[in-house]
C-alpha positions in Angstrom: -6.1 -44.8 40.1 -5.2 -42.4 42.9 -1.5 -41.7 43.4 -0.3 -41.5 47.0 2.4 -39.1 47.8 4.9 -39.7 50.6 7.8 -37.6 52.0 11.3 -38.5 52.9 13.3 -36.6 55.5 16.5 -38.4 54.8 19.7 -36.4 54.4 22.0 -37.7 51.6 25.6 -38.4 52.5 26.9 -39.4 49.1 26.4 -38.5 45.5 26.7 -41.9 43.9 25.6 -41.8 40.2 23.1 -44.3 38.7 23.6 -45.1 35.0 21.4 -46.6 32.3 22.6 -48.4 29.2 22.3 -46.5 26.0 23.6 -47.0 22.5 25.8 -44.4 20.8 26.9 -44.2 17.2 30.6 -43.7 16.9 33.1 -43.9 14.0 35.3 -46.9 13.6 38.9 -45.6 13.4 40.0 -48.7 11.6 37.4 -48.8 8.8 36.2 -45.2 8.8 32.6 -46.7 8.9 30.0 -46.0 11.6 29.5 -48.6 14.3 27.2 -48.9 17.3 28.8 -48.7 20.7 27.2 -49.5 24.1 28.0 -47.0 26.8 26.8 -45.8 30.2 24.9 -42.5 30.3 24.0 -40.7 33.5 20.5 -39.1 33.2 21.2 -36.8 36.2 24.4 -35.6 34.6 22.4 -34.7 31.4 20.2 -32.6 33.6 23.0 -30.8 35.2 24.9 -30.2 31.9 21.7 -28.7 30.4 22.1 -25.6 32.6 24.5 -22.7 32.0 24.1 -20.6 35.1 25.4 -22.0 38.4 22.6 -20.1 40.2 20.0 -21.7 38.0 21.6 -25.1 38.6 21.5 -24.6 42.4 17.8 -23.7 42.3 16.8 -26.5 39.9 18.7 -29.1 41.9 16.9 -28.0 45.1 13.4 -28.0 43.5 13.9 -31.2 41.6 14.8 -32.9 44.9 11.6 -31.6 46.5 9.6 -33.2 43.7 11.4 -36.6 43.6 11.4 -37.0 47.3 7.6 -37.0 47.2 7.3 -40.0 44.9 7.0 -43.2 47.0 9.0 -46.3 46.1 5.8 -48.3 45.6 5.0 -46.3 42.4 8.3 -47.3 40.9 7.9 -50.8 42.1 4.4 -51.1 40.5 5.3 -49.7 37.1 9.0 -50.6 36.8 9.1 -53.8 38.8 11.8 -52.5 41.0 12.4 -49.7 43.5 15.2 -47.0 43.1 18.6 -48.2 44.3 18.4 -45.5 47.0 16.5 -42.3 47.9 19.3 -40.2 46.6 18.4 -37.6 44.0 20.5 -39.2 41.3 18.8 -42.6 41.7 15.3 -41.1 42.0 16.0 -39.1 38.8 17.1 -42.2 37.0 14.0 -44.2 38.1 11.7 -41.3 37.2 13.1 -40.9 33.7 12.8 -44.7 33.2 9.2 -44.5 34.3 8.6 -41.6 31.8 10.0 -43.6 28.9 7.9 -46.6 29.8 4.6 -44.9 30.8 4.2 -41.2 29.9 0.6 -41.1 31.0 1.4 -42.2 34.6 4.3 -39.7 34.6 1.9 -36.9 33.7 -0.4 -38.0 36.5 2.4 -37.8 38.9 3.3 -34.3 37.8 -0.4 -33.2 38.0 -0.6 -34.5 41.5 2.5 -32.5 42.4 1.0 -29.4 40.9 -2.1 -29.9 43.1 0.1 -30.2 46.2 1.9 -26.9 45.3 -1.4 -25.2 44.6 -2.4 -26.0 48.2 0.6 -24.1 49.4 -0.5 -21.2 47.3 -4.0 -21.3 48.8 -2.5 -21.4 52.3 -0.4 -18.3 51.4 2.8 -20.2 52.0 4.2 -19.5 48.6 3.5 -17.0 45.7 1.5 -18.2 42.7 4.5 -17.2 40.6 6.5 -20.0 42.4 4.5 -22.8 40.9 6.0 -22.5 37.4 9.5 -22.4 38.9 8.9 -25.7 40.8 7.9 -27.4 37.5 10.8 -26.1 35.4 13.4 -28.6 36.8 11.1 -31.5 35.9 10.8 -30.2 32.4 14.6 -29.7 32.3 15.2 -33.3 33.5 12.9 -34.8 30.9 14.0 -32.6 28.1 17.7 -33.2 28.8 17.0 -37.0 28.4 15.0 -36.5 25.2 11.6 -37.4 26.7 8.7 -35.5 25.1 5.8 -34.5 27.3 2.7 -32.5 26.3 2.6 -29.8 28.9 -0.5 -28.0 27.8 -3.0 -29.5 30.3 -0.4 -29.3 33.1 0.2 -25.7 32.4 -3.5 -25.0 32.7 -3.4 -26.1 36.3 -1.1 -23.3 37.3 -2.7 -20.5 39.3 -2.8 -17.0 37.7 0.5 -15.3 38.3 0.5 -12.0 40.3 2.7 -9.0 39.9 5.7 -9.1 42.1 5.5 -6.6 45.0 9.2 -6.3 45.5 10.7 -2.9 44.7 14.0 -1.4 43.5 16.5 0.1 45.8 16.2 3.9 46.1 19.1 6.2 45.3 19.2 7.2 49.0 19.6 3.6 50.0 22.4 3.0 47.6 24.1 6.2 48.9 23.8 4.7 52.4 25.3 1.5 51.2 28.4 3.3 49.8 28.8 5.1 53.1 28.9 1.8 54.9 31.3 0.0 52.5 34.4 -1.2 54.3 36.8 -1.2 51.2 37.0 -0.3 47.6 35.8 -3.8 46.5 32.4 -3.2 48.2 32.1 0.2 46.5 33.0 -1.3 43.1 30.4 -4.1 43.5 27.6 -1.6 44.5 28.4 0.9 41.7 28.8 -1.8 39.0 25.5 -3.5 40.1 23.6 -0.2 40.1 25.0 1.3 36.9 25.0 -1.8 34.7 22.0 -3.8 35.9 23.4 -7.3 35.3 22.4 -10.4 37.2 24.3 -11.8 40.1 25.8 -14.8 38.2 27.6 -12.4 35.8 30.3 -12.0 38.5 31.4 -15.6 37.7 32.3 -14.4 34.1 33.8 -10.9 34.4 37.5 -10.5 33.4 39.4 -7.2 32.9 39.2 -7.6 29.1 35.4 -7.3 29.4 35.7 -3.6 30.3 36.3 -1.0 27.5 36.9 2.5 28.9 35.8 5.6 27.0 37.6 8.9 27.2 36.8 12.4 25.8 39.1 14.9 24.2 40.2 16.0 27.6 41.2 12.5 28.6 38.4 12.3 31.1 36.5 9.0 31.5 32.9 9.3 30.2 32.0 5.7 31.0 32.8 2.2 29.9 31.3 -0.7 27.9 30.9 -4.0 29.9 30.6 -7.4 28.3 28.3 -9.8 30.2 28.6 -13.6 30.0 31.6 -13.6 27.6 31.6 -16.7 25.4 28.0 -17.7 26.3 25.1 -17.7 23.9 23.4 -15.1 26.1 26.4 -12.8 25.9 25.6 -9.1 25.6 27.0 -5.6 26.2 25.9 -3.0 28.8 27.7 0.1 30.2 28.9 1.6 33.5 29.0 5.2 34.6 32.0 7.5 34.9 31.5 7.2 38.7 31.9 3.4 38.5 35.0 3.8 36.2 36.8 6.0 38.8 36.3 3.3 41.5 37.4 0.6 39.0 40.6 2.4 38.3 41.2 3.0 42.0 40.8 -0.8 42.5 43.2 -1.4 39.7 45.9 0.5 41.6 45.0 -1.4 44.7 45.4 -4.6 42.7 48.9 -3.5 41.7 50.0 -2.8 45.3 48.6 -6.1 46.4 49.9 -8.4 43.6 52.9 -6.2 42.5 51.6 -5.9 39.0 48.6 -4.7 37.1 45.9 -7.2 36.2 46.1 -9.2 32.9 43.3 -9.2 30.5 42.2 -12.7 31.5 42.4 -12.0 35.3 39.1 -12.0 37.1 37.7 -8.5 37.5 37.6 -8.8 41.3 39.9 -11.0 43.2 39.1 -12.7 46.5 40.9 -11.3 49.5 41.5 -14.8 50.9 44.4 -15.7 48.6 47.9 -14.3 47.8 47.4 -14.8 44.1 44.4 -13.7 42.0 41.4 -15.9 42.5 38.0 -14.9 41.4 35.5 -13.5 43.9 32.5 -15.6 42.8 28.9 -14.7 43.0 28.5 -16.3 46.4 31.2 -14.1 47.8 29.7 -11.0 46.1 26.3 -11.8 47.5 27.8 -12.2 51.0 29.4 -8.8 50.8 26.2 -7.1 49.6 24.1 -8.9 52.3 26.5 -7.6 55.0 26.2 -4.0 53.8 22.4 -4.1 53.4 22.0 -5.7 56.8 24.2 -3.0 58.3 21.9 -0.2 57.0 18.8 -1.9 58.3 17.2 -3.3 55.1 17.4 -6.8 56.4 16.3 -6.4 60.0 12.8 -8.0 59.7 10.2 -9.1 57.2 7.1 -7.0 56.6 4.1 -8.1 58.5 2.4 -11.1 56.7 5.3 -11.4 54.2 7.8 -14.2 53.6 10.1 -12.1 51.4 12.0 -8.9 52.0 10.7 -5.7 50.4 13.9 -5.5 48.2 15.6 -8.5 46.7 19.2 -8.5 47.7 20.8 -8.3 44.2 17.8 -8.0 41.9 17.0 -4.6 43.6 20.0 -3.1 41.7 18.6 -4.5 38.4 15.2 -3.0 39.1 16.9 0.3 40.0 18.8 0.2 36.6 15.6 -0.5 34.7 13.7 2.3 36.5 16.4 4.9 35.9 16.7 4.1 32.2 13.0 4.4 31.8 13.0 7.8 33.6 15.8 8.9 31.3 13.6 8.0 28.3 16.2 5.6 26.9 15.0 3.9 23.7 13.0 0.8 24.8 14.9 -1.7 22.5 18.2 -0.3 23.6 17.2 -0.6 27.3 16.1 -4.2 26.8 19.4 -5.0 25.0 21.4 -3.4 27.9 19.6 -5.6 30.3 20.2 -8.8 28.3 16.5 -9.3 27.5 15.4 -11.0 24.3 13.8 -8.5 22.0 12.4 -10.8 19.3 13.4 -10.3 15.6 15.3 -7.1 16.6 18.1 -9.4 17.9 18.3 -11.2 14.6 18.3 -8.0 12.5 20.8 -6.2 14.8 20.9 -2.5 14.2 24.3 -2.0 15.7 27.8 -3.4 15.5 28.5 -4.2 19.1 32.2 -3.3 18.8 31.2 0.2 17.7 29.2 0.8 21.0 26.6 2.8 19.2 24.2 2.4 22.1 26.4 4.4 24.4 24.7 7.8 23.5 21.4 6.3 24.6 23.0 5.1 27.9 24.5 8.6 28.4 21.0 9.9 28.8 20.7 7.9 31.9 24.1 8.7 33.5 22.8 11.6 35.6 20.0 9.2 36.9 22.4 6.3 37.5 25.1 8.4 39.3 24.8 7.8 43.0 27.0 10.5 44.5 25.4 14.0 44.6 28.8 15.6 44.1 29.5 13.5 41.1 26.1 14.1 39.7 26.6 17.9 40.1 30.0 17.7 38.4 28.5 15.8 35.4 25.6 18.3 35.1 28.1 21.2 35.2 30.2 19.6 32.5 27.1 19.2 30.4 26.1 22.8 30.9 29.6 23.9 29.9 29.4 21.9 26.7 25.9 23.3 25.9 27.2 26.8 26.6 30.2 26.2 24.4 27.9 24.9 21.6 25.6 28.0 22.0 28.6 30.3 21.7 29.7 28.5 18.5 26.2 28.9 17.0 26.1 32.5 18.1 29.4 33.2 16.4 28.1 31.5 13.2 25.0 33.6 13.2 27.0 36.8 13.7 29.2 35.8 10.8 26.3 35.1 8.6 24.7 38.4 9.5 27.9 40.2 8.7 28.1 38.5 5.3 24.6 39.5 4.6 25.3 43.1 5.5 28.4 43.2 3.2 26.4 41.6 0.3 23.7 44.3 0.7 26.3 47.1 0.8 28.1 45.8 -2.3 24.7 45.5 -4.2 23.9 49.1 -3.5 
């Protein structure tokens, strides 16, 4: 049987949910025994609730809609005996999962046909080969969230060979240019935290003031800070920011006081939106808009490269690539680098070498501070401080050697 694909150009005006009947096991409060209870379960809600990141959710919803819109009603009518209640994504998702539960082989044929359609876009150079897998991930998530098992091995073999991404990191000079075109301290803080900590865009939806732990030396100078990413999430991890970023953060803290008439509380969002008179979080969408405005101003978003559909540097991921590049140049320990980027590192994560609260990775991060520091003046200051410390250590060693030599001379004189 050949599956026929159709398209739907309808724009959806409502978000009506479509429910299916399921049976749940619940305790009977009267007898203490377990009873079966009929309840309504929304398969689309299961799909949405299976995702942690709001950015991931946005992309999955968009790509799932692309897939479901291509399935004509006549396929549902043929195998389910009825068409979806509407062409809304929620109703299509419900019908598709019902079809998958009833006839998994037909479901796999539908997905394979979809992969073939995507591969045509790759052949026509409309999308990257790396995009194919991302188009299928939402389908996997929908089925998995509703406990429908599918063997993906043959489908995965249909994917084209992935290619290495040709996007690059921001250069230090470009980030310096960004700082020169920042309109306020919030812009500067966003740029410096992005470039010195290497976290993903959605992390801005989590940061609170209690997620920052400042470090000081004996002279009460700030040497950097630890930054908790995704607090309370299974993917939570620690990274660090530079002394340069610390200075701007403390400057913003003073601005916060002048604006809200008090210093921020531990649970306050790290950056507050300027649209409200009380502290409201500046979410990732607002952060992205600010970065886009700055990057456009310095000419990095003027036009696409010839024959390309994407910009040379990804708007926010360019900072993450910069962070990774600088840590490699500083010869930071590989496992420590991966941990500071929130990457999974296999068994090492289960047999953790460090106690996170002791911040024992910070000495490794310090190797990269001169590379991650954006301002030339700040970099020079850090290098001079380091030279002073090394000179001081050399003087101590020299004094110890002279004392040892003097002791040796006295011992020889006494022996004679």
